[in-house]
Structures are given as structure tokens and as C-alpha cells.
N, CA, C and O atoms as CSV, one atom per row, in Angstrom:
chain,resi,resn,atom,element,x,y,z
A,1,UNK,N,N,-15.379,-4.964,12.060
A,1,UNK,CA,C,-16.136,-3.763,11.952
A,1,UNK,C,C,-16.484,-3.580,10.327
A,1,UNK,O,O,-15.708,-3.938,9.441
A,2,UNK,N,N,-17.683,-3.008,10.110
A,2,UNK,CA,C,-18.163,-2.914,8.852
A,2,UNK,C,C,-17.528,-1.518,8.057
A,2,UNK,O,O,-17.092,-0.556,8.690
A,3,UNK,N,N,-17.555,-1.577,6.770
A,3,UNK,CA,C,-16.898,-0.431,6.283
A,3,UNK,C,C,-17.895,0.831,6.369
A,3,UNK,O,O,-17.464,1.984,6.331
A,4,UNK,N,N,-19.180,0.539,6.480
A,4,UNK,CA,C,-19.843,1.593,6.644
A,4,UNK,C,C,-20.134,2.307,8.011
A,4,UNK,O,O,-20.784,3.344,8.143
A,5,UNK,N,N,-19.599,1.643,8.910
A,5,UNK,CA,C,-19.515,2.234,10.233
A,5,UNK,C,C,-18.016,2.857,10.218
A,5,UNK,O,O,-17.841,3.883,10.876
A,6,UNK,N,N,-17.114,2.394,9.627
A,6,UNK,CA,C,-15.725,2.879,9.754
A,6,UNK,C,C,-15.780,4.477,9.034
A,6,UNK,O,O,-15.137,5.421,9.494
A,7,UNK,N,N,-16.658,4.570,7.846
A,7,UNK,CA,C,-16.700,5.726,6.995
A,7,UNK,C,C,-17.731,6.687,7.439
A,7,UNK,O,O,-18.052,7.700,6.818
A,8,UNK,N,N,-18.218,6.294,8.551
A,8,UNK,CA,C,-19.583,7.253,8.857
A,8,UNK,C,C,-19.524,8.666,8.699
A,8,UNK,O,O,-20.207,9.358,7.944
A,9,UNK,N,N,-18.597,9.035,9.527
A,9,UNK,CA,C,-18.414,10.698,9.609
A,9,UNK,C,C,-17.001,11.132,8.867
A,9,UNK,O,O,-16.223,11.957,9.347
A,10,UNK,N,N,-16.832,10.542,7.803
A,10,UNK,CA,C,-15.494,10.959,7.178
A,10,UNK,C,C,-15.818,11.933,6.073
A,10,UNK,O,O,-16.877,11.905,5.446
A,11,UNK,N,N,-14.957,12.694,5.897
A,11,UNK,CA,C,-15.167,13.941,5.014
A,11,UNK,C,C,-14.035,13.592,3.992
A,11,UNK,O,O,-13.062,13.035,4.501
A,12,UNK,N,N,-13.986,13.798,2.742
A,12,UNK,CA,C,-12.974,13.531,1.531
A,12,UNK,C,C,-12.546,14.783,0.974
A,12,UNK,O,O,-13.313,15.723,0.767
A,13,UNK,N,N,-11.185,14.787,0.707
A,13,UNK,CA,C,-10.847,15.891,-0.176
A,13,UNK,C,C,-10.602,15.086,-1.344
A,13,UNK,O,O,-9.755,14.199,-1.446
A,14,UNK,N,N,-11.550,15.538,-2.353
A,14,UNK,CA,C,-11.548,15.057,-3.714
A,14,UNK,C,C,-10.487,15.888,-4.766
A,14,UNK,O,O,-10.523,15.643,-5.972
A,15,UNK,N,N,-9.615,16.813,-4.242
A,15,UNK,CA,C,-9.127,17.858,-5.179
A,15,UNK,C,C,-8.064,16.822,-5.850
A,15,UNK,O,O,-8.073,16.760,-7.080
A,16,UNK,N,N,-7.255,16.099,-5.212
A,16,UNK,CA,C,-6.199,15.458,-6.044
A,16,UNK,C,C,-6.868,14.089,-6.834
A,16,UNK,O,O,-6.214,13.563,-7.735
A,17,UNK,N,N,-8.023,13.620,-6.499
A,17,UNK,CA,C,-8.827,12.538,-7.234
A,17,UNK,C,C,-9.191,13.226,-8.408
A,17,UNK,O,O,-8.782,12.744,-9.464
A,18,UNK,N,N,-9.847,14.214,-8.448
A,18,UNK,CA,C,-10.423,15.154,-9.533
A,18,UNK,C,C,-9.617,15.979,-10.386
A,18,UNK,O,O,-10.037,16.893,-11.096
A,19,UNK,N,N,-8.199,15.520,-10.245
A,19,UNK,CA,C,-7.297,16.712,-11.038
A,19,UNK,C,C,-6.494,15.697,-12.167
A,19,UNK,O,O,-5.999,14.609,-11.874
A,20,UNK,N,N,-6.490,16.179,-13.219
A,20,UNK,CA,C,-5.657,15.823,-14.188
A,20,UNK,C,C,-4.567,16.822,-14.954
A,20,UNK,O,O,-4.724,18.041,-14.891
A,21,UNK,N,N,-3.663,16.345,-15.543
A,21,UNK,CA,C,-2.690,17.225,-15.785
A,21,UNK,C,C,-2.653,17.224,-17.365
A,21,UNK,O,O,-2.936,16.179,-17.952
A,22,UNK,N,N,-2.312,18.364,-18.073
A,22,UNK,CA,C,-2.303,18.429,-19.493
A,22,UNK,C,C,-1.413,19.193,-19.898
A,22,UNK,O,O,-0.993,20.066,-19.137
A,23,UNK,N,N,-0.875,19.049,-21.262
A,23,UNK,CA,C,0.032,19.993,-21.838
A,23,UNK,C,C,-0.376,21.087,-22.814
A,23,UNK,O,O,-0.642,20.780,-23.976
A,24,UNK,N,N,-0.439,22.370,-22.390
A,24,UNK,CA,C,-0.760,23.165,-23.210
A,24,UNK,C,C,-0.226,23.311,-24.694
A,24,UNK,O,O,0.924,22.949,-24.946
A,25,UNK,N,N,-0.989,23.800,-25.613
A,25,UNK,CA,C,-0.487,23.831,-27.068
A,25,UNK,C,C,0.245,25.000,-27.393
A,25,UNK,O,O,-0.170,26.066,-26.937
A,26,UNK,N,N,1.130,24.991,-28.010
A,26,UNK,CA,C,1.914,26.258,-28.395
A,26,UNK,C,C,3.366,26.116,-28.358
A,26,UNK,O,O,3.962,25.112,-27.966
A,27,UNK,N,N,3.990,27.391,-28.873
A,27,UNK,CA,C,5.540,26.950,-29.250
A,27,UNK,C,C,6.372,27.034,-27.942
A,27,UNK,O,O,7.453,26.458,-27.819
A,28,UNK,N,N,5.875,27.685,-27.104
A,28,UNK,CA,C,7.009,27.994,-25.751
A,28,UNK,C,C,6.280,27.106,-24.752
A,28,UNK,O,O,6.786,27.099,-23.630
A,29,UNK,N,N,5.097,26.289,-24.943
A,29,UNK,CA,C,4.826,25.509,-23.885
A,29,UNK,C,C,5.224,23.949,-23.684
A,29,UNK,O,O,4.670,23.030,-23.081
A,30,UNK,N,N,6.176,24.020,-24.290
A,30,UNK,CA,C,7.158,22.468,-24.159
A,30,UNK,C,C,7.194,21.918,-22.782
A,30,UNK,O,O,6.742,20.813,-22.482
A,31,UNK,N,N,7.683,22.643,-22.068
A,31,UNK,CA,C,7.950,22.162,-20.415
A,31,UNK,C,C,6.731,22.574,-19.694
A,31,UNK,O,O,6.978,22.647,-18.490
A,32,UNK,N,N,5.487,22.877,-19.980
A,32,UNK,CA,C,4.623,23.341,-18.989
A,32,UNK,C,C,3.710,22.072,-18.845
A,32,UNK,O,O,3.431,21.233,-19.701
A,33,UNK,N,N,3.357,22.147,-17.659
A,33,UNK,CA,C,2.133,21.212,-17.342
A,33,UNK,C,C,0.923,21.962,-16.623
A,33,UNK,O,O,1.201,22.525,-15.564
A,34,UNK,N,N,-0.238,22.022,-17.033
A,34,UNK,CA,C,-1.260,22.678,-16.689
A,34,UNK,C,C,-2.300,21.974,-15.844
A,34,UNK,O,O,-2.866,21.104,-16.506
A,35,UNK,N,N,-2.801,22.077,-14.418
A,35,UNK,CA,C,-3.797,21.272,-14.031
A,35,UNK,C,C,-5.179,21.561,-14.358
A,35,UNK,O,O,-5.634,22.705,-14.374
A,36,UNK,N,N,-5.870,20.466,-14.630
A,36,UNK,CA,C,-7.148,20.437,-15.097
A,36,UNK,C,C,-8.061,19.895,-14.064
A,36,UNK,O,O,-7.840,18.754,-13.657
A,37,UNK,N,N,-9.030,20.550,-13.601
A,37,UNK,CA,C,-9.984,19.970,-12.756
A,37,UNK,C,C,-11.228,19.258,-13.608
A,37,UNK,O,O,-11.818,19.831,-14.524
A,38,UNK,N,N,-11.488,18.067,-13.202
A,38,UNK,CA,C,-12.521,17.402,-13.856
A,38,UNK,C,C,-13.852,17.518,-12.929
A,38,UNK,O,O,-13.691,17.412,-11.713
A,39,UNK,N,N,-15.146,17.728,-13.440
A,39,UNK,CA,C,-16.093,17.883,-12.579
A,39,UNK,C,C,-16.570,16.500,-12.215
A,39,UNK,O,O,-16.430,15.459,-12.856
A,40,UNK,N,N,-17.242,16.730,-10.900
A,40,UNK,CA,C,-17.879,15.154,-10.485
A,40,UNK,C,C,-18.701,14.744,-11.094
A,40,UNK,O,O,-18.680,13.517,-11.194
A,41,UNK,N,N,-19.794,15.449,-11.788
A,41,UNK,CA,C,-20.833,14.969,-12.211
A,41,UNK,C,C,-20.492,14.426,-13.748
A,41,UNK,O,O,-21.384,13.794,-14.315
A,42,UNK,N,N,-19.240,14.648,-14.437
A,42,UNK,CA,C,-19.108,14.120,-15.639
A,42,UNK,C,C,-18.716,12.543,-15.446
A,42,UNK,O,O,-18.441,12.084,-14.337
A,43,UNK,N,N,-18.718,11.872,-16.478
A,43,UNK,CA,C,-18.494,10.383,-16.734
A,43,UNK,C,C,-17.164,9.968,-16.130
A,43,UNK,O,O,-17.008,8.993,-15.394
A,44,UNK,N,N,-16.131,10.900,-16.562
A,44,UNK,CA,C,-14.895,10.559,-15.874
A,44,UNK,C,C,-14.666,10.700,-14.473
A,44,UNK,O,O,-13.956,9.957,-13.795
A,45,UNK,N,N,-15.463,11.937,-13.981
A,45,UNK,CA,C,-15.277,12.124,-12.472
A,45,UNK,C,C,-15.958,11.116,-11.783
A,45,UNK,O,O,-15.490,10.600,-10.767
A,46,UNK,N,N,-17.139,10.773,-12.319
A,46,UNK,CA,C,-17.553,9.619,-11.666
A,46,UNK,C,C,-17.158,8.411,-11.600
A,46,UNK,O,O,-17.668,7.648,-10.779
A,47,UNK,N,N,-16.193,8.013,-12.433
A,47,UNK,CA,C,-15.352,6.775,-12.545
A,47,UNK,C,C,-14.227,7.150,-11.725
A,47,UNK,O,O,-13.833,6.253,-10.979
A,48,UNK,N,N,-13.638,8.201,-11.676
A,48,UNK,CA,C,-12.312,8.252,-10.406
A,48,UNK,C,C,-12.967,8.361,-9.352
A,48,UNK,O,O,-12.408,7.705,-8.473
A,49,UNK,N,N,-14.098,8.981,-8.903
A,49,UNK,CA,C,-14.540,8.705,-7.589
A,49,UNK,C,C,-14.870,7.298,-7.027
A,49,UNK,O,O,-14.653,6.816,-5.915
A,50,UNK,N,N,-15.521,6.731,-8.252
A,50,UNK,CA,C,-15.870,5.342,-7.771
A,50,UNK,C,C,-14.528,4.382,-7.611
A,50,UNK,O,O,-14.518,3.431,-6.829
A,51,UNK,N,N,-13.511,4.705,-8.359
A,51,UNK,CA,C,-12.369,3.828,-8.013
A,51,UNK,C,C,-11.839,4.338,-6.619
A,51,UNK,O,O,-11.527,3.470,-5.804
A,52,UNK,N,N,-11.709,5.643,-6.273
A,52,UNK,CA,C,-11.268,6.151,-5.117
A,52,UNK,C,C,-12.024,5.699,-4.016
A,52,UNK,O,O,-11.343,5.680,-2.991
A,53,UNK,N,N,-13.349,5.278,-3.842
A,53,UNK,CA,C,-14.040,4.721,-2.985
A,53,UNK,C,C,-14.156,3.353,-2.625
A,53,UNK,O,O,-14.528,2.849,-1.565
A,54,UNK,N,N,-13.695,2.726,-3.913
A,54,UNK,CA,C,-13.659,1.061,-3.831
A,54,UNK,C,C,-12.560,0.601,-2.899
A,54,UNK,O,O,-11.557,1.267,-2.642
A,55,UNK,N,N,-12.818,-0.516,-2.447
A,55,UNK,CA,C,-11.793,-1.179,-1.335
A,55,UNK,C,C,-10.795,-1.617,-2.259
A,55,UNK,O,O,-9.691,-1.725,-1.725
A,56,UNK,N,N,-10.828,-1.900,-3.454
A,56,UNK,CA,C,-9.895,-2.451,-4.424
A,56,UNK,C,C,-8.796,-1.430,-4.688
A,56,UNK,O,O,-8.948,-0.683,-5.654
A,57,UNK,N,N,-7.690,-1.315,-3.924
A,57,UNK,CA,C,-6.648,-0.159,-4.035
A,57,UNK,C,C,-5.330,-0.961,-4.512
A,57,UNK,O,O,-4.877,-1.997,-4.027
A,58,UNK,N,N,-4.776,-0.104,-5.734
A,58,UNK,CA,C,-3.434,-0.824,-6.048
A,58,UNK,C,C,-2.383,-0.061,-5.246
A,58,UNK,O,O,-2.193,1.154,-5.309
A,59,UNK,N,N,-1.743,-0.916,-4.501
A,59,UNK,CA,C,-0.621,-0.511,-3.601
A,59,UNK,C,C,0.640,-0.548,-4.229
A,59,UNK,O,O,1.100,-1.667,-4.450
A,60,UNK,N,N,1.325,0.486,-4.578
A,60,UNK,CA,C,2.635,0.285,-5.165
A,60,UNK,C,C,3.809,0.120,-3.749
A,60,UNK,O,O,3.748,0.588,-2.612
A,61,UNK,N,N,4.628,-0.572,-4.281
A,61,UNK,CA,C,5.658,-0.578,-3.136
A,61,UNK,C,C,5.624,-1.749,-2.123
A,61,UNK,O,O,6.172,-1.804,-1.021
A,62,UNK,N,N,4.777,-2.770,-2.811
A,62,UNK,CA,C,4.346,-4.017,-1.939
A,62,UNK,C,C,4.675,-5.185,-2.729
A,62,UNK,O,O,4.309,-5.386,-3.887
A,63,UNK,N,N,5.496,-6.046,-1.912
A,63,UNK,CA,C,5.628,-7.363,-2.632
A,63,UNK,C,C,4.512,-8.266,-3.035
A,63,UNK,O,O,3.495,-8.269,-2.342
A,64,UNK,N,N,4.599,-9.038,-4.093
A,64,UNK,CA,C,3.259,-10.097,-4.414
A,64,UNK,C,C,2.988,-10.814,-3.236
A,64,UNK,O,O,3.873,-10.984,-2.398
A,65,UNK,N,N,2.011,-11.187,-3.113
A,65,UNK,CA,C,1.289,-11.790,-2.088
A,65,UNK,C,C,1.915,-13.105,-1.806
A,65,UNK,O,O,2.132,-13.500,-0.661
A,66,UNK,N,N,2.246,-13.881,-3.059
A,66,UNK,CA,C,2.975,-15.439,-3.013
A,66,UNK,C,C,4.305,-15.121,-2.294
A,66,UNK,O,O,4.649,-15.921,-1.424
A,67,UNK,N,N,5.026,-14.152,-2.522
A,67,UNK,CA,C,6.341,-13.908,-2.080
A,67,UNK,C,C,6.217,-13.594,-0.441
A,67,UNK,O,O,6.851,-14.223,0.406
A,68,UNK,N,N,5.403,-12.646,-0.186
A,68,UNK,CA,C,5.209,-12.373,1.234
A,68,UNK,C,C,4.857,-13.585,2.164
A,68,UNK,O,O,5.410,-13.742,3.253
A,69,UNK,N,N,3.843,-14.484,1.634
A,69,UNK,CA,C,3.421,-15.793,2.214
A,69,UNK,C,C,4.668,-16.644,2.625
A,69,UNK,O,O,4.897,-17.061,3.761
A,70,UNK,N,N,5.577,-16.865,1.297
A,70,UNK,CA,C,6.845,-17.686,1.612
A,70,UNK,C,C,7.853,-16.900,2.723
A,70,UNK,O,O,8.448,-17.450,3.650
A,71,UNK,N,N,7.875,-15.773,2.450
A,71,UNK,CA,C,9.000,-15.076,3.350
A,71,UNK,C,C,8.445,-15.061,4.816
A,71,UNK,O,O,9.232,-14.923,5.752
A,72,UNK,N,N,7.063,-15.204,5.032
A,72,UNK,CA,C,6.704,-15.010,6.562
A,72,UNK,C,C,6.723,-16.525,7.051
A,72,UNK,O,O,6.843,-16.806,8.243
A,73,UNK,N,N,6.586,-17.547,5.982
A,73,UNK,CA,C,6.690,-19.020,6.525
A,73,UNK,C,C,8.122,-19.111,6.888
A,73,UNK,O,O,8.410,-19.520,8.013
A,74,UNK,N,N,9.050,-18.772,6.051
A,74,UNK,CA,C,10.395,-19.220,6.473
A,74,UNK,C,C,10.896,-18.383,7.772
A,74,UNK,O,O,11.799,-18.809,8.492
A,75,UNK,N,N,10.244,-17.182,7.999
A,75,UNK,CA,C,10.497,-16.201,9.181
A,75,UNK,C,C,9.871,-17.113,10.352
A,75,UNK,O,O,10.495,-17.297,11.397
A,76,UNK,N,N,8.661,-17.647,10.128
A,76,UNK,CA,C,8.164,-18.345,11.158
A,76,UNK,C,C,8.603,-19.665,11.611
A,76,UNK,O,O,8.281,-20.185,12.679
A,77,UNK,N,N,9.411,-20.195,10.658
A,77,UNK,CA,C,10.045,-21.463,10.769
A,77,UNK,C,C,11.500,-21.387,11.519
A,77,UNK,O,O,11.999,-22.189,12.309
A,78,UNK,N,N,11.985,-20.212,11.030
A,78,UNK,CA,C,13.151,-19.780,11.954
A,78,UNK,C,C,12.960,-19.636,13.382
A,78,UNK,O,O,13.609,-20.268,14.215
A,79,UNK,N,N,11.890,-18.637,13.695
A,79,UNK,CA,C,11.440,-18.398,14.958
A,79,UNK,C,C,11.144,-19.551,15.972
A,79,UNK,O,O,11.458,-19.497,17.161
A,80,UNK,N,N,10.552,-20.525,15.416
A,80,UNK,CA,C,10.327,-21.828,15.921
A,80,UNK,C,C,11.500,-22.577,16.215
A,80,UNK,O,O,11.633,-23.068,17.336
A,81,UNK,N,N,12.409,-22.728,15.291
A,81,UNK,CA,C,13.669,-23.273,15.478
A,81,UNK,C,C,14.567,-22.797,16.558
A,81,UNK,O,O,15.281,-23.490,17.282
A,82,UNK,N,N,14.391,-21.223,16.556
A,82,UNK,CA,C,15.235,-20.694,17.740
A,82,UNK,C,C,14.579,-21.082,19.079
A,82,UNK,O,O,15.259,-21.456,20.035
A,83,UNK,N,N,13.182,-20.978,19.122
A,83,UNK,CA,C,12.695,-21.355,20.583
A,83,UNK,C,C,12.831,-22.896,20.819
A,83,UNK,O,O,12.868,-23.274,21.990
A,84,UNK,N,N,12.905,-23.792,19.844
A,84,UNK,CA,C,12.948,-25.066,20.138
A,84,UNK,C,C,14.435,-25.309,20.564
A,84,UNK,O,O,14.649,-26.153,21.433
A,85,UNK,N,N,15.387,-24.675,20.049
A,85,UNK,CA,C,16.714,-24.587,20.341
A,85,UNK,C,C,16.926,-24.264,21.918
A,85,UNK,O,O,17.682,-24.879,22.671
A,86,UNK,N,N,16.167,-23.262,22.225
A,86,UNK,CA,C,16.080,-22.532,23.744
A,86,UNK,C,C,15.480,-23.537,24.559
A,86,UNK,O,O,16.082,-23.785,25.604
A,87,UNK,N,N,14.103,-24.376,24.251
A,87,UNK,CA,C,13.520,-25.126,24.986
A,87,UNK,C,C,14.821,-26.403,25.604
A,87,UNK,O,O,14.948,-26.787,26.767
A,88,UNK,N,N,15.481,-26.748,24.631
A,88,UNK,CA,C,16.505,-28.057,24.803
A,88,UNK,C,C,17.657,-27.288,25.666
A,88,UNK,O,O,18.311,-27.945,26.477
A,89,UNK,N,N,17.879,-26.036,25.508
A,89,UNK,CA,C,19.172,-25.487,26.328
A,89,UNK,C,C,18.797,-24.111,26.764
A,89,UNK,O,O,18.811,-23.198,25.939
A,90,UNK,N,N,18.434,-23.885,28.113
A,90,UNK,CA,C,17.768,-22.791,28.379
A,90,UNK,C,C,18.782,-21.646,28.523
A,90,UNK,O,O,18.316,-20.524,28.726
A,91,UNK,N,N,20.233,-21.811,28.434
A,91,UNK,CA,C,21.315,-21.069,28.347
A,91,UNK,C,C,21.285,-20.178,27.069
A,91,UNK,O,O,21.670,-19.009,27.037
A,92,UNK,N,N,20.816,-20.829,26.100
A,92,UNK,CA,C,20.883,-20.465,24.780
A,92,UNK,C,C,20.028,-19.168,24.592
A,92,UNK,O,O,18.829,-19.119,24.867
A,93,UNK,N,N,20.804,-18.054,24.064
A,93,UNK,CA,C,20.097,-16.839,23.807
A,93,UNK,C,C,19.094,-16.696,22.650
A,93,UNK,O,O,19.564,-16.933,21.537
A,94,UNK,N,N,17.924,-16.386,22.706
A,94,UNK,CA,C,17.085,-16.524,21.734
A,94,UNK,C,C,17.364,-15.344,20.820
A,94,UNK,O,O,17.370,-14.240,21.365
A,95,UNK,N,N,17.616,-15.411,19.407
A,95,UNK,CA,C,17.743,-14.611,18.432
A,95,UNK,C,C,16.819,-14.000,17.400
A,95,UNK,O,O,17.068,-13.415,16.346
A,96,UNK,N,N,15.501,-14.350,18.100
A,96,UNK,CA,C,14.387,-14.079,17.000
A,96,UNK,C,C,13.865,-12.785,17.583
A,96,UNK,O,O,13.685,-12.601,18.787
A,97,UNK,N,N,13.636,-11.903,16.621
A,97,UNK,CA,C,12.879,-10.588,16.827
A,97,UNK,C,C,11.451,-10.714,16.142
A,97,UNK,O,O,11.371,-10.896,14.927
A,98,UNK,N,N,10.281,-10.610,16.981
A,98,UNK,CA,C,9.156,-10.673,16.195
A,98,UNK,C,C,8.687,-9.474,15.600
A,98,UNK,O,O,7.670,-9.453,14.907
A,99,UNK,N,N,9.372,-8.487,15.834
A,99,UNK,CA,C,8.865,-7.082,15.061
A,99,UNK,C,C,10.216,-6.859,14.123
A,99,UNK,O,O,11.094,-6.028,14.359
A,100,UNK,N,N,10.190,-7.737,13.064
A,100,UNK,CA,C,11.413,-7.852,12.263
A,100,UNK,C,C,11.393,-6.137,11.313
A,100,UNK,O,O,10.318,-5.688,10.913
A,101,UNK,N,N,12.546,-5.481,11.113
A,101,UNK,CA,C,12.698,-4.425,10.573
A,101,UNK,C,C,12.574,-4.352,9.196
A,101,UNK,O,O,12.140,-3.420,8.519
A,102,UNK,N,N,13.087,-5.656,8.781
A,102,UNK,CA,C,13.135,-5.859,7.391
A,102,UNK,C,C,12.111,-6.834,6.914
A,102,UNK,O,O,12.337,-8.020,7.154
A,103,UNK,N,N,11.020,-6.513,6.275
A,103,UNK,CA,C,9.928,-7.497,6.035
A,103,UNK,C,C,10.197,-7.898,4.614
A,103,UNK,O,O,11.269,-7.754,4.026
A,104,UNK,N,N,8.961,-8.483,4.076
A,104,UNK,CA,C,9.013,-9.163,2.723
A,104,UNK,C,C,9.310,-8.219,1.611
A,104,UNK,O,O,10.021,-8.532,0.656
A,105,UNK,N,N,8.660,-6.875,1.783
A,105,UNK,CA,C,8.918,-5.911,0.757
A,105,UNK,C,C,10.337,-5.345,0.567
A,105,UNK,O,O,10.824,-4.938,-0.487
A,106,UNK,N,N,10.908,-5.394,1.783
A,106,UNK,CA,C,12.262,-4.764,1.659
A,106,UNK,C,C,13.183,-6.008,0.827
A,106,UNK,O,O,13.983,-5.710,-0.059
A,107,UNK,N,N,12.956,-7.293,1.221
A,107,UNK,CA,C,13.483,-8.282,0.663
A,107,UNK,C,C,13.454,-8.413,-0.915
A,107,UNK,O,O,14.366,-8.717,-1.684
A,108,UNK,N,N,11.967,-8.053,-1.195
A,108,UNK,CA,C,11.620,-8.198,-2.722
A,108,UNK,C,C,12.252,-6.951,-3.392
A,108,UNK,O,O,12.579,-7.246,-4.541
A,109,UNK,N,N,12.503,-5.828,-3.123
A,109,UNK,CA,C,13.023,-5.068,-3.917
A,109,UNK,C,C,14.351,-4.867,-3.684
A,109,UNK,O,O,15.000,-4.119,-4.414
């Protein structure tokens, strides 16, 4: 499915994309943070919108790809061994869960 087809009728809420926070100057403004709206037509606003609409997203909270591949490979091998054991002895209870609750991200952090 193409990206254009997926996003054909989407509407976007740009409020959080075009918002930045700044500290006001003054003696009593030490703990204050004021939201500052960035206009869409400014260079910084266009840059933020381009980053928002790009498919390259920085996903925090996910393990590196190499670790995820190794984790999945070891998980698949364990499942294969369980099934092979079951094929040899049909009374053996299979212990593999295809929908594992603890994924690679959980093991990484």
C-alpha cells in the first residue's frame, strides 16, 4: 500500500509540531516555561513539518535492530526445538508461545 493512498484523507494536528518552549527573561521567571508557536511559513516551521511528514522517525524505547534480529533468531530456534521434541514424542507438552509478552525491547532495557 503506497504512502499516498494511506494518507489521502488525513488531517494533521500541527500544534505540538510547531510549538517550542522558552524561558522568559526576568528575575522571577526562573521556573517558568512559556510555549512559543512557530509559524508554518518560517524556515524553522517548514523544517519541522518536513521532519514530521518524513517516513524516517526516531523511535525511542526500541532496541537496536541487530539486537532484535538476534533475539528473534534465538526465539525461533527455541520454538523449532520445542516442535522437534514434540514430533519425536507426542505426549510432550509444547512450551512455546508465539505471542511472546516479553519482546526484544523488554530484554534490551
